[in-house]
N, C-alpha and C positions, 0 to 999 in steps of 0.2 A: 797404445799402438795397433795398428791394424795386424790381423792375423795370418799366418800362412796360407791356411786352407781359404780365407775370404779371398787371398790375392790372388790365389791359384783359380778359383770359381769364378773372379772376374775376369780374369785373362781366357778363360775358355769361353765365357758368354760373350767376350768381344768378338773371337774369331765367328762363333754363330751367329751372329747379329749383322756381321760386315755384308755389305751389300752394294755394289758389287764387290766380290772377294779381290783380293791384292793380286798382282800377276807376279808373284813369287810367295815361298814359302815362309817367308819370316817379315818381321815388321822391325825398322829402328824407331825408337823413341826417345825423346830428348826433353819433352815439356817438364817442369818439375811437378806440375799436377797429377800427369798422367803416370810418372813413377810412383808417385807416391798411392794413387789409386790402385795400381796393379802390382806394385813390391814392397811397399811399406819403406821407399827410399826418400829419405830427406834429410838435407844438409842444414844442420844447425844454423840459423841466422844469424846468433851470435858468437861466429866464429871466422878462423881468417879463410874458411872455405867459401862463406857467402857469398853469394852469386854466381858460385861454379857448380856444376852437377854432374850427371853422369847419363850415359846412354844406357837403354833397355833393348835388347834383341829378345824378340818373342817369337817363337815359333807355334806353328797351328795345334800342336799338341799340349799348348800351355807351358812348355819349358821356356824359362827366363833366363838370360847370359845378361849379367852386369858389368859395365865397364866404369872404372871412375880410376881418378888418380889419386896418389898414396897420400897426400896432404888434407884430405877431407877429413872431418870431424868424425868423433866416436859412433854419431849418431847415424853412420850410413851402414854401421855394422848391423844395423836390425832389418834389413832388406832381406825380403824374402825371395829368394831366386835360388835355381839349382845349379848356377856357374858363376862364378866371378871373377873378372880381370882387373888386378890394381897394377895401374900403370905407374911406374917411377918417372916422377916428373920433377921432384927436387929433394934431396937428400938431405940438405943442410950441412954437407961437406965438399961439396963441389958445386959451379955454377948449375942453375937450371936447365934442362934440357933443351926449353925452347921457352916460345912465350905461353904462357897459362893455356891460354884458350886453344892452345893447337896441341895440348898435351897428349889428347885422347884420339887425334887425328889417325894415327898409323893402326890403333886397335880396332878403331870402328871401320876403317876404309885399308884392311890390309893389303888388298890387291892395287890399290891406287887409282880404282877405276872411279865412273860417274857415282857421286857419293848422294844417297838420297836418303833423307830422315823423315821418315813419311809421316810425322806430326807436326811439320814446320810449314808455316803459310808458304806457299810459293811451289811446295812438292804437289804432283798431280792429284794424287791420292789424299792430300792433307785433310780437304773439305770432308770426305765420307769418314774417315778416320776419327775426326775432331768431333763431329756431328754425331757419331755413332758411341763415343766414349761420352759425350755430354746427356745424351737420352738414357744412357745406362747408368749415369751417375744420378738421375732424378731420384730413383727408388734405393734408399740409403740400406747397405746391410747391416746386422747385428756389431760387427768389429767397428763400423763407421759410426753408428748410434754411440756405442761405446766411448768412443775419443772426441765426440760432439758434446756428451755429458762431461767429459773433462773440461772442455772449454768453457760449457757454462757454470760448472762450480766455481771456476778460477772468477768470472767475470760477475757471479753473484756474491763474491768476496768485496770486489772491487766499488760495488753498488751500496754495500753495507757501509763501506769504509766512506764513503762520499756523504752518506746519511749521517753518519754520527761526526762527522768531521767539518763539513762545508760551514763557512760562517764569513759575516761580511770583514773585509779587509783582507782575504786570501786573494790570489790572483787564478783567473782562470787555470795558469801554468801550475800553480800550487794544487790545485785539484787534480791534475793531469798526473803529477808526481805521486801525489798519495794514492790516486787509485792504480796507478801502474803498479806500484810497491806492493798494494795488497793482492793484487791479482798474480804477482810473481810469486809472494810468500805461500798462497794458496797452492798453486800449482807445482811447488818446489821446486821450481827451475825457471830460468830466464823465458819469457814469453813476448809476443809482440802484441801491444796495446794501442789501437789507433780509433779514432772516430770524433764525433764531436763533444767537445768540452766547453760550451759557449754559453754566455748569457744571450738570451732571447728578448727583446723589448718589443718584438713583433716581426711582422713581415719583412722588415727590411734585413733581419738577421734571422735565419733559423736554423743556426747549427755552425758548424765551422770547427777547424783546431783551436787548442788553447793558445791564447795570448796574454801579455801583460796586463789586460784589463782588470781593475779591481772591483769585484764582487762589492755590491751596496744590498743594504737592506731592502728585501721587497723585490729582488731581482729575479725573475725565473730562470733557472739555471738547467739546462737541456745536457744530459750524460746518455750518449747515444754511442757506444762503443763496442768493439768485438776484441776478443782474445783469440790469438792463433797458436793453435799447437799443431806442429808437423803439416802445416798448411790447411787443415780444418780449424772451423772458425765460429763462434757465436755473434750474436749480433740483437742487444737488448737495451732498451731503453727507461728512463725514469728522468723527472723534471721536477726540480725541488725548487722552493721558494725560499730564499737564502734569509736567515736572521729574522723571519716575521712570520706572524699567521699569515696565511693568503687571505686576500681581500675579497670582496663578493664575485667579482669580476674573474678573478683568476679560479676561485672554485666551481664557479660555472664552467668553465673551459675543460676543466679537470673532470667534472662529471660527465660531460658530454662525451669526452674520450673514452670515460670508463665504458659508457653506454655503447660508444661504437666498437669497442673492441669486442665487448659481448656479443653484440649483433654480427660481426665476422666469426666469432668462435661458433656460433650454431651453424655456421654453413662449412665448417673444415671436415671434410670427410672425403674419401676416395669416390670419384666419379661426379663431383659437384664441378660446374662451370667456375673457372677464376673469375670472370665478370660477375658472377652473383656474390662473390665474396667481397670483392671491392664495392659492389652497389650497395649491400647490407651496410657495409661501414658509412659509405657516403649519403646513406639514406637518413641517418641519424642526424648527420650536420645539415643536411638540405632542410628537414623537418624542423629543426631550431632554426633556421634561418642565418646559418653561418658557412654553407657549403663553400662560398666563395673563398674562404678562408683556410681552406682544406687544398694544397697546390699540388701535393705528390702522390705517390702510390699508396695503397692500404697495406701493402706486404710483398713479399716476395722471397724467392727459395733460398736456399743458404746450404753451404757444404764446404766445399774445396774452393770455391770464390764467392763474391760477392757483390753485388748480387746476382742471383743465376735463374733459371727457371724454376717455377713456375712464378709469374707476375700478376701480381692484384692491379690491374691499372685500368682506368678508363675504356682502353679498346683491346681488353684481354681477349685471349683465342685458345687459352689452353684449358686443359680438365685435370683435377688433381689425381694423384696416383698414391697408392698404398705405397708407404715409405718416403714420400716427399718431406722434408724438413722445410718449414716456412715461417715466415715471421706475420705477425700483423702490427700495424704501424700508424695508429690514426694519431693525427697532430692538427693542430690549430694555433694560427699566428696573426693575432689581432691587434691592430692598431690601439696604443695608449692603454693595452690591458697586457700583451706580452704573448710570449710564443710557447706552447707546450707540445710535447711529442711523448707518446708512451709507447711500451713494445715488448711483448712475449715471443718464444721461440715454441715450435709445436711440430710432432711427428703426426704425419696423416696416418690414419688406419681405414680399414674396410668400415668400421661402425664409426667412425668421428675421428678423433685426434687424441694426443699426449701432450700435455704442456710440459716443456723441457726445462723452460728457465722458471726459476721460482725466488726472484729477487724482489722485493716489496715495492710495489707502486704506490708513491703518496707523496704529495706537496711538501710533507715534513718527516 
């Protein structure tokens, strides 16, 4: 989880960076991403509190007051705030006081005056606040990196399960269930696992959620998934050839993707233009005459959402910062051969990068 000091320092940085400043001495926040980033407040998604959250009142001195109702799960006790107000909504003995979505209204707006939630689209200050927070979130703090590493370790366990167990006759859904179970066991608590669990015969299917499709010998199966813990998430990929040794065409696509990833890695450092990262990956494919089969980004930022800045794309206009967590994601989807995508996650540093994901990338 995030640390108390890390959350407080982020709150202070937020007030320093806001320009223009708000027209009062406090902010009301409700977005779950912002409450996690600034206060380590996260509602366990595997609970009756899923879909319901809280409000964070921030003063310019860093003081944080959290308002939430009494039926939220134990995970909310980990929030780092100076003051907490727990509103009784339903006690299990008498009918609920009101519709659940309205339970916190009196606590957030006791004067019953015009209510402003500053990070909700529609508020006059929302754009300034949301864009400032997004900019701050680019450069990850040590406690954020530690939580991202937890996501990575659980994701690696899922990839290892797939390499050991995938076989003809399984369905895509069978693979998802096995991977999800392995990730959960590694994390030692329930986690969200989402992404692509899909046979790719070529450009007609580059990924997608798992289905009842039965895996056949020689299929190229793309495993591109994330594990979410307290809103932070991983995102890395491998492609497996099911039940057979890869053929010449499949091996060629793999070799090119490995070369493209290595080319992109050489450009990963603070101060580098994101366009140069994209072009390094793309150039490998163009020189091999298969650039037309690389239709998507070469990678992207990662953290509390997915994808997020920076973006390694054809029209990239950003520059890498120390503390960025990014992916490299080369892929090729060739008719009559198949589709492949591989991906690692990295922490950008002043001198280069640290690879955060350590799963095996291999066709078998």
